[in-house]
N, C-alpha and C positions, 0 to 999 in steps of 0.2 A: 137669723144669722148665727154663724158659730160664736161661741163664747170666747173663742180665741181670735183676737182681731187679725186680719190679714194685712198685707202690705197696702199702703194707701194709693200708690200710683195707679193701680187699675181702677180704683173708684174715681180717682181724679180724671182719668181719661173718659170713663163713661159719663161722669158728670159734665165734662166739657161737651161732648157729643150731644147731650140731651139739652143743655142750657143754650147752645149756640144760637138756635132759631130766634129765641127771645132777644138776644143781643143784636142780631142782624134784622130785626123786625123793621126799623126805619128805612133801610135800604130796600128791603122787599116791598114795603108798601109803597115807596116812592117809585120804584121800577115798575111795579104793576099799574101805577097811575100813568106813567109816562109812556109805556111800551105796549100796554094792552088796551088803552083808551078808557080805563076805569076812572070815575071821578075820585076825589080825595077820600070822600065818605066811603064809596064802594070799596076802594083798595084797603082802607082801614077796617072794614067788615071782614074782608078776607083774612087779614092778619089776626083780627079777634077771633075768627073761627079756627085758625091754626092754634092759638093760645088755649082757647076753651077745650079743644079736642085734647090738648096736652094735660090740662087740668083734669079732665074726666079720666084719662089714663091713671093719674095720680090717685083720685079717689077710689077707683076699681081696685088698685093693687094694694091700698093701705092694709097692713097686716097679713098680706099673702105672700109676700116676697120670700120670707123664710120657709114657707110650705113648698114653693116650687123650687127653691134654691135660687141663688143669685145669677148664675150663669145662663140659665135657660131663658128668663124673661129679659135679661140684658141683650142677649142675641136676638130675641124676637124684637125688641125695641129698635135695635140698629138695623135689622132687615126692613122693618117698616119705614125707618128713616131713609134708607137707601132706595126703596121702591117708591115711597110716596114723593119724596123731594126730587128723586130722579125723574119720575113721571111729570112732576110739575114743571121741571126744567126742560123736558122734551116737548111738552104739549104746547100747542099754539092757540087753543081756544080757552075761553075763561071757564067754563064748567070743568074741563079737565084739570086745569090749574088749581081750581078750588078743591076738587076732589083729592088731588095729590097733596095739596097743603094740609088738608084735614087728616089723611093717612099719616103723613110724615109727622104731624103734630102729635098724634097718638103715640108714634114711635118715640118721639122726643120725651113725652111725659113718662112712657114706660122706662126708658134709660135713666131719667131723672129720679124715678121712684126707687129704682134698684141702688142707685148711688147714695140716695138719701138714707135708705135702710142700712147700707154699709157704713156710712159715715157715723150713724148713731152707735154702731157696735164698736167704733174705734175708741181706744183709750183717751184720746184727745179730739173730740169731735170739731172743736173750733179750728184747730190747726189744719185738720183735713179739709174743712169746708173753705178755710182761706186759701189753701193750695188750689182747690178746685175754682174758686173765683179768679184766682191769679191766672190760671191756665186758660179759662174761658175769655177772660178779658184781653189776654195777649193774643190768642187766636182770632178774636173779633177785631182787635186793633190791626193785626196784620192784614186781615181781609179788607178792612175799611181803607187801608192805604193802598191795596192793589186793585180791588175790584173796580173803582172808578175809572182806572186807566185801561181796563181790558175790554170795555164795552160789554156785549153780549146780551143786552136787554134784560128781561126779567129771569132769563135762564141761568146767569152766572151765580147769583146768591143761593138759589135753590141747590144748583149742582155743587156749590162749595160745601154746603152742609151734609149733602150726601156723601161727598168725598172725605170729610171728616169722620162720619160714621163708619165708613169702610175702613179707614185707617186705624180706628179705635177697635175693630173686631178682634184682633189678635190678643188684646188685653183681657177679653172676657175669659179667656181660659185660665186666668190666674184669680178669678173670682170664687172659684169653688163650684162644684157640680150640684150638691144637695144641701139641704139644711141639716145641721147637727141635730142628734137626737138626745144630746146630753140634758141633764135635769136642770142646769142652771138658768135656762131661759124657757118658761112654759110655752107650750105649743097653743094655748087659747087662754083667754081670760079677758077681764075688764081692761079697759085702758086705764092706766094710771094717770094721775093728776088730771082728771077730767075737765074740772073747772078751769084750771090753768091753761090746759091745751085748748080748750074752746076760746078762751080770752085771746090767747096768742093767736090762734089761727085767724079769728075775726080781726085782730089788730093788724096782722101781716096783710090781710085782704085790703083793708083800708089804706095802710101805709103804702103798699105797692100801687094802689090805684092813684094816690096823690103824686107819687113819683112819676108815673108814666103819663099822667094827665099833663104835667109840665113838659115831659120829654116829647110828648106828641105835637106840641104847638110851639117848642123852642125856636125852631127855624122860622116860623111865622112871626114870632116876637122880634127876631133879629131883623127880618126883612121889613115888616110892616110898622113896627113901632120905633125901633133903633135907626132904621135906614141903612142897614149893612148889605154888602153884596154877598152872594152865594160863596164865593172864594173865601171872604173874611169870616163868614159863618163856619165853614169848613175848617179853617184853621183854629178857631176857638173850640169846636168839638173835638178835634184832634188833641188839642192841649188838655182838654177836660179828660179825655180818654187816657192820656199818660199820667194825669194826676190821679185817676182812679186806680192805675197799676200801683202807683207809689202808696195809695191808701191801703190797697189789700196787703202789700207787703209790710206796711207798718202794723196793721192788725195782726199779721202773723207774728211779728217780732214782740208786740205787746202781749199776746196771749191772754192768759187769765190773771195777770198781775193785778189788775184792777177789779176782777169779777166780771160779770156780764151787765149788771145793772147800770154802772157808770158809763160805759161806751154806748150802750143803748140809749139811755136817757139823755145824756148831753148831746150825742151825736145826732139824735133825732131833732133836738132843739136847734142845733146848728143847720140841719136840713131845712127846718121850717123857715128859718132866716133867709137861707139861700133861695129858697123858692120866692119868697116875697121880694127880695133884691132883684132876682133875674126878671120876674114877671113885670117889675115896675121900672125896669131899666130904660134910661133915655140916652145912654151913651155907650160907646164900645167898652170903656173901662168897667162900668157897673155890670154890663151884660156879661162880659168875660169873667169878671170876679165871681158873680153869682153862680154861672155855669161850672166853672173850675172848682170852686169851693164845695158845690153840690155833689159833683162827680167824685171828688175826693173822699167825702165822708160817707156816701151812699153805700159803696161796697164794704166799707168798715162795719156799718151798722147791720147791713144785710148778713155779714159773715157771723156776727155774734147772735143774730136772730135764728139763723140755721143752726148753729151750735146749741143755742137754747132749746129749740124744738127737739133736737136729738137728745138732749139730756133728760127730756121728760119721759122717754120710753127706749130701753136699750134695743127693742125689736124694731125701732125706726118708724112706728105707726104714726106718731105725731109729726116727725119730721116730713113724712110723705104728705100727711093731711094738711099741715101748715104750708108746705111748699105748693101744694095743689091750689089752696086758697090764695096764696100770693099769685099764682098763675092767673086765676080769675080776676084779680085786681089789676094785673098787668094787661089783660085783655079789655077790660072795661075802662082803663085809664085814658086812652086817646079819645074816646067818645065823650067822657066826662069833660076832658079839657076843651074839646071843640064847643060843646054846649055852654060851658061856664064863660069861655072867652067871648062868645057871640052875645050872651045876656048881660054879662058884667064888665065886659072889657078885660084885657089882660092883667092890669093891676088889681081889679076885683076879683079876678080868678085866683091870683096869687095869695090874696088875703084869705079867701075862703080854703084853699089847699093848704096854706100855712097853719090856719087855725086847727083844721082837721088833723093835720100831722101832730101838732102839739097835744091835742086831746088824746089821740092814739098812744102818744108816748107815756102817759100816765098809767093805764093798766098794763102795758106791756113791761114797763119797768117794774111795776109791782110783781108781775109774774117772775121776772128775773130774781127779784129779792126773795120771794116766797120759796123758790125751788132750788136755791143755793147759788145766787149770784154774789153773795157775801163772801168776803175772805173769812178764813177761820181765825177768830180772835177770842180771848177767854170769855166764856158765857155767851157765845153767840149762836151755839148750836143747840136748839131745842125744838127741832122741826117735827119730830115724831114722838115726843114725850121723853121722860127721862131727864137726867141732869145735864147741864151743858158739858160737852165733851172735853173742851180745853181746860175748863175749871176742875173737872175730875182728874185730869192729867196732872194738875199742879198739886192736888191735895191727896192723892193716893200713893204716892211714891213710885209711879210707874218706872219702868226700866228705861234708862236713857236711850234714845233712838227709836223707840216704839211709839212714840207720840209725835204727831205732825207739828212742825214749827209754827209758831204764831204768825199768822199771815198767809199760811199755805192755804190752797183751795181745799174745799171739803171733799172728802173721799166718798166714792159711791158705795152703797150698802148691797152686798150680794146675798140673796136668798138662797137658802140651802133646803131642798126638798127631802123630806123623810117618807119612805114608803108607808102606806097604811098598816101593813102587817107589823112593821117595827114600831110604829106608834102605838099600836095596842099592847106590845110587849114591854115598852119602856114607860114608866110613869114619871111624874114630876120630880120624885126623889132620885131618879136615876142621873140627874145632872147636878153637878156643883160647880162653883165658880173656880176658874183657874186662877192661881195667884202665886207670889213668891215663896209662900209657906210650902205649898205642896208641890211645886214645880209643875212642868207641863203635863206630867201624867196624872196629876190630880183631877184634871177635867174628865178623864177616862176611868177613873177607879171604879166608879159605880156600874159602869156599862161593861166592864170586861167579864163580869160574871154573868153569863147568859145560860 
């Protein structure tokens, strides 16, 4: 991606088109079961195939988006969405529907990979990811309110995703045509923060699996355990979706004021408690409280996880890889929820999922602390060697205004490439420290004589 961040709204639009299929998965699976005669397990496998195809696209494109440029792969992804989901909407046989869903899923994953790489290049990845989640939540909410009243069998959800992809197409012209060739971002190299990135990707896989394991059986909990009607359950889910929108807006307002570690750690703990409460509910009040609280905090934590993955690599490779790992967890979640609920019952399933969520919170929060989730306070910055930055700012008599305020987020470090020929001509003695004595020109005094 270019070293100069572009406008956020085209990335938000492409993110919405790519993420929408995962948000509409419950209605897709339900309508496949009702209108195509598939069993619940078979319909769930179709949804899993869609999401696994999406994840495979992300794994394939990790680190390659900037080589192709964002515009071209985004348009390819949107074309696959329109063609794949459009064919699934028009098809009347199960094999063609499955083929269309897989092709469309690959397009969704491609569009999401482009958006993730672009979000990583933004000056504030968390803000952009929050806008993306707000947009896709609002779009999915509007579809959830309208699709049930329009009929259309299995065709309407697929057609809706294809239509959104078509509407997003003009935004791709604002993404840029090719990768920048400037020296600020290397064209190749090792992934930075490899250990932290692997821990984060694995944590997001388990985290997403636990969330969607509950989501996949939530309606069954309401009907079988609490004894609610489908209309009442639909009202609870609508309220939960509205609360999710408020949660995303709250995350955007909060921003980086608390860093990343606190929202991720505390939010995941609240999610674990909500999972246990919802799965063990015996009344409408406890069921609605668990579902609404869970859906309020879930997108907040997700936005910080996306921002954390984006901060690990400005080229967006970890954002794409972690997002793809999350898609794998989303795909496997409903299967896990069905197995656990059949073997241990809904309360037992909730305890297992809640415990797994809490365990995942520990390493993921540690990653957020390690790579800069802390606010900048005196003596807190010692990540790559050297003296603490804020402490030096106090003791060296720095110029006022040139030092971040206490409590401000840490600033990213920009690497400057020096050509090999110039490195050979310049020795260590060619550089001196700039300071108040020599002024700004002191830093260049030894390099001007060539």
